C-alpha positions as CSV (number, residue, x, y, z in Angstrom):
1,X,-39.7,-27.9,-77.6
2,X,-42.6,-28.4,-80.1
3,X,-46.7,-26.7,-79.6
4,X,-49.4,-27.1,-81.9
5,X,-53.0,-26.2,-81.9
6,X,-55.6,-28.7,-83.0
7,X,-59.3,-28.0,-84.1
8,X,-61.7,-30.7,-83.2
9,X,-65.3,-31.5,-84.6
10,X,-66.7,-34.0,-82.1
11,X,-70.2,-35.9,-82.5
12,X,-73.0,-33.8,-81.2
13,X,-73.6,-34.4,-77.5
14,X,-70.2,-36.0,-76.9
15,X,-68.1,-32.8,-76.2
16,X,-67.5,-33.3,-72.4
17,X,-66.5,-37.3,-73.1
18,X,-63.6,-36.3,-75.6
19,X,-62.4,-33.7,-72.9
20,X,-62.3,-36.4,-70.1
21,X,-60.4,-38.5,-72.3
22,X,-57.7,-35.9,-73.5
23,X,-57.4,-34.9,-69.9
24,X,-55.5,-37.5,-68.8
25,X,-52.7,-37.2,-71.9
26,X,-49.9,-35.1,-70.2
27,X,-48.9,-33.1,-73.8
28,X,-52.5,-31.7,-73.5
29,X,-51.9,-28.5,-71.7
30,X,-55.3,-26.7,-72.3
31,X,-58.3,-27.4,-74.0
32,X,-61.3,-25.1,-74.5
33,X,-65.0,-24.8,-76.0
34,X,-65.4,-22.8,-78.8
35,X,-68.1,-21.6,-81.5
36,X,-67.6,-21.8,-85.0
37,X,-66.8,-24.2,-87.3
38,X,-65.1,-26.4,-84.4
39,X,-65.9,-27.2,-81.1
40,X,-62.8,-27.8,-79.1
41,X,-59.4,-26.5,-79.6
42,X,-56.4,-27.5,-77.4
43,X,-52.7,-26.6,-77.4
44,X,-50.5,-29.3,-77.3
45,X,-46.7,-29.5,-76.4
46,X,-44.2,-32.2,-76.9
47,X,-40.5,-32.5,-77.2
48,X,-40.3,-33.5,-81.0
49,X,-42.6,-33.7,-84.0
50,X,-42.2,-37.0,-84.1
51,X,-43.8,-37.6,-80.0
52,X,-46.5,-35.5,-81.3
53,X,-47.2,-37.8,-84.3
54,X,-46.7,-40.8,-82.4
55,X,-49.5,-39.2,-79.6
56,X,-51.7,-38.5,-82.6
57,X,-51.7,-42.0,-83.9
58,X,-51.9,-43.8,-80.8
59,X,-54.3,-42.2,-78.4
60,X,-55.9,-38.8,-80.0
61,X,-56.9,-40.4,-83.3
62,X,-58.5,-43.4,-81.7
63,X,-61.1,-41.2,-79.6
64,X,-64.3,-42.6,-81.5
65,X,-66.1,-39.0,-80.8
66,X,-63.7,-37.3,-82.8
67,X,-64.6,-36.6,-86.6
68,X,-62.2,-34.3,-87.7
69,X,-58.9,-32.7,-86.2
70,X,-57.5,-29.7,-87.7
71,X,-53.9,-29.0,-86.4
72,X,-51.3,-25.9,-86.7
73,X,-47.5,-25.9,-85.8
74,X,-47.0,-22.7,-83.4
75,X,-44.0,-21.1,-85.0
76,X,-44.2,-17.7,-82.7
77,X,-45.7,-17.2,-79.4
78,X,-46.3,-13.7,-77.6
79,X,-47.9,-12.7,-74.2
80,X,-49.3,-9.9,-73.1
81,X,-47.8,-7.3,-71.0
C-alpha cells in the first residue's frame, strides 16, 4: 500500500465544493480544513504509485477550484499508544 499526504490551495469560498468532489473518490481516506499556507490536507491510499498517479491525472487534477497541490509520500507512520 502507498499513502500520500496532499496539501491543497483552493479558490476562495470553494473549499466545501472541493471536499464534496473528493469525498466520492474511494482512495481519499481523510480530509481536513487547515490554517496556514494551504486550505485542505488529505490522506490518499492506493495499491501502487501508478494507481495514485492515474488518480491525480484522471480525477483530482481536473477539479477546477483547486489552485495548487503539494503531495508527500508517507514512508513511515506511527500511532499514539
